[in-house]
ZAKE-781595 format. One record per residue: residue number from 0; residue in three letters; z, y, x of N, C-alpha, C, CB in turn. Coordinates in steps of 0.2 Angstrom, whole numbers, plus 5000, padded with zeros to 4 digits. Atoms other than C-alpha are relative to their C-alpha. Glycine has a CB too. Example, Ala and Ser with C-alpha at 12.3 -4.5 7.8 and 13.67 -1.06 7.14 Angstrom:
<recs>
+-----+------+------+------+------+------+------+------+------+------+------+------+------+------+
! pos ! code !   nZ !   nY !   nX !  caZ !  caY !  caX !   cZ !   cY !   cX !  cbZ !  cbY !  cbX !
+-----+------+------+------+------+------+------+------+------+------+------+------+------+------+
!   0 !  ala ! 5000 ! 4994 ! 5004 ! 5039 ! 4978 ! 5062 ! 5000 ! 5006 ! 5004 ! 5006 ! 5000 ! 4995 !
!   1 !  ser ! 4999 ! 4994 ! 4996 ! 5036 ! 4995 ! 5068 ! 5003 ! 5005 ! 4996 ! 4993 ! 5002 ! 5002 !
+-----+------+------+------+------+------+------+------+------+------+------+------+------+------+
</recs>
This chain:
<recs>
+-----+------+------+------+------+------+------+------+------+------+------+------+------+------+
! pos ! code !   nZ !   nY !   nX !  caZ !  caY !  caX !   cZ !   cY !   cX !  cbZ !  cbY !  cbX !
+-----+------+------+------+------+------+------+------+------+------+------+------+------+------+
!   0 !  met ! 5002 ! 5005 ! 5005 ! 5433 ! 5450 ! 5573 ! 5000 ! 4995 ! 5002 ! 4996 ! 5001 ! 4997 !
!   1 !  ala ! 5001 ! 5007 ! 4997 ! 5437 ! 5433 ! 5574 ! 4993 ! 4997 ! 4999 ! 5004 ! 4995 ! 4997 !
!   2 !  glu ! 5010 ! 5002 ! 4999 ! 5419 ! 5421 ! 5578 ! 5002 ! 4997 ! 4992 ! 4995 ! 4992 ! 5009 !
!   3 !  leu ! 5001 ! 5004 ! 5007 ! 5415 ! 5414 ! 5560 ! 4996 ! 4993 ! 5000 ! 4996 ! 5004 ! 4994 !
!   4 !  asn ! 5005 ! 5007 ! 4999 ! 5411 ! 5396 ! 5563 ! 5006 ! 4997 ! 4994 ! 5000 ! 4994 ! 5009 !
!   5 !  gly ! 4995 ! 5004 ! 5007 ! 5422 ! 5388 ! 5546 ! 4993 ! 4998 ! 4996 ! 5006 ! 5007 ! 4993 !
!   6 !  asp ! 5004 ! 5002 ! 5008 ! 5413 ! 5382 ! 5530 ! 5003 ! 5001 ! 4996 ! 4998 ! 4994 ! 4997 !
!   7 !  leu ! 4998 ! 5000 ! 5006 ! 5420 ! 5384 ! 5515 ! 4995 ! 4998 ! 4994 ! 5003 ! 5005 ! 5000 !
!   8 !  arg ! 5001 ! 5002 ! 5008 ! 5413 ! 5374 ! 5498 ! 5004 ! 5000 ! 4995 ! 4997 ! 4995 ! 4998 !
!   9 !  val ! 4994 ! 4999 ! 5008 ! 5420 ! 5377 ! 5480 ! 4992 ! 4999 ! 4996 ! 5005 ! 5011 ! 4999 !
!  10 !  lys ! 5004 ! 5002 ! 5007 ! 5412 ! 5370 ! 5464 ! 5003 ! 5005 ! 4996 ! 5001 ! 4993 ! 4997 !
!  11 !  val ! 4998 ! 4997 ! 5006 ! 5414 ! 5384 ! 5450 ! 4994 ! 4998 ! 4997 ! 5002 ! 5008 ! 5001 !
!  12 !  ser ! 5005 ! 5000 ! 5005 ! 5404 ! 5385 ! 5435 ! 4994 ! 5006 ! 5002 ! 5005 ! 5003 ! 4992 !
!  13 !  ser ! 5006 ! 4995 ! 4997 ! 5384 ! 5394 ! 5438 ! 5005 ! 5007 ! 4997 ! 4990 ! 4999 ! 4996 !
!  14 !  gln ! 4999 ! 4991 ! 5006 ! 5392 ! 5409 ! 5424 ! 5005 ! 5003 ! 5004 ! 5004 ! 4999 ! 4989 !
!  15 !  glu ! 4992 ! 4997 ! 4995 ! 5410 ! 5412 ! 5435 ! 4995 ! 5002 ! 5007 ! 5009 ! 4992 ! 5003 !
!  16 !  leu ! 5003 ! 4998 ! 4992 ! 5398 ! 5412 ! 5453 ! 4996 ! 5006 ! 4997 ! 4995 ! 4995 ! 5005 !
!  17 !  glu ! 5005 ! 4996 ! 5002 ! 5386 ! 5424 ! 5443 ! 5003 ! 5006 ! 4999 ! 4996 ! 4998 ! 4995 !
!  18 !  ile ! 4997 ! 4993 ! 5003 ! 5399 ! 5437 ! 5436 ! 5003 ! 5001 ! 5006 ! 5005 ! 5000 ! 4992 !
!  19 !  phe ! 4997 ! 4998 ! 4995 ! 5409 ! 5436 ! 5452 ! 4995 ! 5003 ! 5006 ! 5004 ! 4996 ! 5002 !
!  20 !  ile ! 5007 ! 4995 ! 4995 ! 5392 ! 5440 ! 5463 ! 4998 ! 5006 ! 4998 ! 4991 ! 4995 ! 5001 !
!  21 !  gln ! 5002 ! 4993 ! 5003 ! 5386 ! 5453 ! 5451 ! 5010 ! 5007 ! 5004 ! 4998 ! 4999 ! 4988 !
!  22 !  lys ! 4996 ! 4996 ! 5001 ! 5404 ! 5461 ! 5450 ! 5002 ! 5002 ! 5008 ! 5006 ! 4997 ! 4996 !
!  23 !  ser ! 4998 ! 5000 ! 4994 ! 5408 ! 5459 ! 5469 ! 4996 ! 5006 ! 5003 ! 4998 ! 4993 ! 5002 !
!  24 !  glu ! 5004 ! 4994 ! 4998 ! 5393 ! 5469 ! 5474 ! 5000 ! 5008 ! 4995 ! 4994 ! 4997 ! 4999 !
!  25 !  arg ! 5000 ! 4993 ! 5002 ! 5392 ! 5481 ! 5460 ! 5007 ! 5005 ! 5002 ! 4999 ! 5000 ! 4992 !
!  26 !  gln ! 4993 ! 4996 ! 5002 ! 5411 ! 5486 ! 5460 ! 5004 ! 5002 ! 5009 ! 5007 ! 4995 ! 4995 !
!  27 !  leu ! 4997 ! 4997 ! 4994 ! 5416 ! 5484 ! 5478 ! 4994 ! 5000 ! 5005 ! 5005 ! 4995 ! 5003 !
!  28 !  arg ! 5005 ! 4999 ! 4996 ! 5400 ! 5485 ! 5485 ! 4999 ! 4999 ! 5007 ! 5000 ! 5005 ! 5000 !
!  29 !  lys ! 5000 ! 5002 ! 4995 ! 5399 ! 5474 ! 5498 ! 4999 ! 4992 ! 4997 ! 5007 ! 5003 ! 5003 !
!  30 !  pro ! 5002 ! 5006 ! 5005 ! 5391 ! 5455 ! 5496 ! 5007 ! 4996 ! 5002 ! 4991 ! 4997 ! 5002 !
!  31 !  tyr ! 4994 ! 5003 ! 4999 ! 5403 ! 5443 ! 5491 ! 5000 ! 4993 ! 5006 ! 5001 ! 4997 ! 4994 !
!  32 !  pro ! 4998 ! 5002 ! 4994 ! 5404 ! 5433 ! 5506 ! 5007 ! 5002 ! 5004 ! 4995 ! 5002 ! 5002 !
!  33 !  his ! 4994 ! 4995 ! 4998 ! 5413 ! 5448 ! 5512 ! 5006 ! 5000 ! 4998 ! 4999 ! 5006 ! 4999 !
!  34 !  phe ! 4992 ! 5003 ! 5005 ! 5426 ! 5447 ! 5499 ! 5005 ! 4995 ! 5001 ! 4998 ! 4998 ! 4994 !
!  35 !  ile ! 5000 ! 5005 ! 5002 ! 5427 ! 5430 ! 5499 ! 5006 ! 5000 ! 5008 ! 4993 ! 4996 ! 4999 !
!  36 !  arg ! 4995 ! 4999 ! 4990 ! 5434 ! 5432 ! 5520 ! 5006 ! 5006 ! 4998 ! 4993 ! 5005 ! 5008 !
!  37 !  glu ! 4993 ! 4995 ! 5002 ! 5445 ! 5448 ! 5513 ! 5006 ! 4995 ! 4996 ! 4997 ! 5006 ! 4994 !
!  38 !  ile ! 4995 ! 5005 ! 5003 ! 5452 ! 5435 ! 5501 ! 5004 ! 4994 ! 5004 ! 4996 ! 4996 ! 4996 !
!  39 !  ile ! 4996 ! 5006 ! 4997 ! 5457 ! 5422 ! 5511 ! 5004 ! 5004 ! 5006 ! 4995 ! 4993 ! 5003 !
!  40 !  ser ! 4998 ! 4999 ! 4995 ! 5462 ! 5433 ! 5526 ! 5007 ! 5005 ! 4995 ! 4994 ! 5003 ! 5007 !
!  41 !  ala ! 4993 ! 4997 ! 5005 ! 5475 ! 5442 ! 5512 ! 5004 ! 4993 ! 5000 ! 4997 ! 5002 ! 4990 !
!  42 !  tyr ! 4994 ! 5008 ! 5002 ! 5481 ! 5424 ! 5506 ! 5002 ! 4998 ! 5008 ! 4995 ! 4991 ! 4995 !
!  43 !  asn ! 4998 ! 5001 ! 4992 ! 5485 ! 5422 ! 5525 ! 5004 ! 5003 ! 5002 ! 4996 ! 5001 ! 5005 !
!  44 !  asp ! 4997 ! 4996 ! 4999 ! 5493 ! 5438 ! 5528 ! 5003 ! 5000 ! 4994 ! 4997 ! 5005 ! 5001 !
!  45 !  gly ! 4996 ! 4998 ! 5006 ! 5504 ! 5435 ! 5511 ! 4999 ! 5006 ! 4998 ! 5006 ! 5000 ! 5001 !
!  46 !  arg ! 5001 ! 4995 ! 5006 ! 5495 ! 5450 ! 5503 ! 4997 ! 4998 ! 4994 ! 4997 ! 5006 ! 5003 !
!  47 !  leu ! 5005 ! 4999 ! 5007 ! 5487 ! 5443 ! 5488 ! 5005 ! 4997 ! 4996 ! 4991 ! 4995 ! 4999 !
!  48 !  arg ! 4998 ! 5002 ! 5003 ! 5495 ! 5439 ! 5474 ! 4997 ! 4998 ! 4992 ! 5002 ! 5004 ! 5001 !
!  49 !  ile ! 5002 ! 5001 ! 5007 ! 5489 ! 5431 ! 5457 ! 5002 ! 4999 ! 4995 ! 4997 ! 4998 ! 5000 !
!  50 !  val ! 4998 ! 5001 ! 5006 ! 5493 ! 5432 ! 5441 ! 4998 ! 4994 ! 4996 ! 4999 ! 5006 ! 4998 !
!  51 !  pro ! 5004 ! 5001 ! 5004 ! 5490 ! 5420 ! 5431 ! 5000 ! 4999 ! 4993 ! 4998 ! 4995 ! 5002 !
!  52 !  thr ! 4996 ! 4998 ! 5007 ! 5490 ! 5418 ! 5412 ! 5003 ! 4996 ! 4997 ! 4997 ! 5002 ! 4995 !
!  53 !  glu ! 4995 ! 5008 ! 5006 ! 5499 ! 5408 ! 5398 ! 4999 ! 4995 ! 5001 ! 5000 ! 4998 ! 4992 !
!  54 !  asp ! 5001 ! 5007 ! 4998 ! 5487 ! 5396 ! 5398 ! 4999 ! 4996 ! 5005 ! 4996 ! 4999 ! 4997 !
!  55 !  gln ! 5000 ! 5005 ! 4995 ! 5484 ! 5392 ! 5415 ! 5008 ! 4998 ! 5001 ! 4996 ! 5004 ! 5007 !
!  56 !  lys ! 4990 ! 5001 ! 4999 ! 5507 ! 5392 ! 5416 ! 4998 ! 4992 ! 4997 ! 5007 ! 5007 ! 4993 !
!  57 !  arg ! 5000 ! 5007 ! 5004 ! 5504 ! 5379 ! 5402 ! 4997 ! 4994 ! 5003 ! 4996 ! 5001 ! 4994 !
!  58 !  glu ! 5006 ! 5007 ! 4998 ! 5490 ! 5367 ! 5409 ! 5003 ! 4998 ! 5007 ! 4990 ! 5002 ! 5001 !
!  59 !  leu ! 4998 ! 5003 ! 4992 ! 5497 ! 5368 ! 5428 ! 5007 ! 5001 ! 5002 ! 4995 ! 5002 ! 5006 !
!  60 !  gly ! 4993 ! 5001 ! 5001 ! 5516 ! 5370 ! 5425 ! 5004 ! 5000 ! 5006 ! 5001 ! 4993 ! 4997 !
!  61 !  glu ! 4995 ! 4998 ! 4993 ! 5522 ! 5366 ! 5441 ! 4998 ! 5003 ! 5006 ! 5001 ! 4994 ! 5003 !
!  62 !  leu ! 5004 ! 4995 ! 4994 ! 5509 ! 5375 ! 5452 ! 5003 ! 5004 ! 4999 ! 4993 ! 5002 ! 5001 !
!  63 !  tyr ! 4997 ! 4993 ! 5004 ! 5519 ! 5391 ! 5444 ! 5006 ! 5001 ! 4999 ! 4998 ! 5000 ! 4994 !
!  64 !  glu ! 4990 ! 4998 ! 5000 ! 5537 ! 5386 ! 5444 ! 5002 ! 5003 ! 5006 ! 5006 ! 4991 ! 5001 !
!  65 !  his ! 4996 ! 4998 ! 4995 ! 5540 ! 5393 ! 5462 ! 4999 ! 5008 ! 5000 ! 4998 ! 4995 ! 5007 !
+-----+------+------+------+------+------+------+------+------+------+------+------+------+------+
</recs>
């Protein structure tokens, strides 16, 4: 495993964070920081796919045109 020497800080709503923490620990049975590391690795490897909602497509149009 690579050395864990980077730091990531992201602002999210406290409600969304609480749901994320609960779901990652209940459904995946792992602490949420481990899950975030897996998400980053999957993205970097081209294994992560995010499907936007129709509202997200309208709001962030050019982001999802590719």
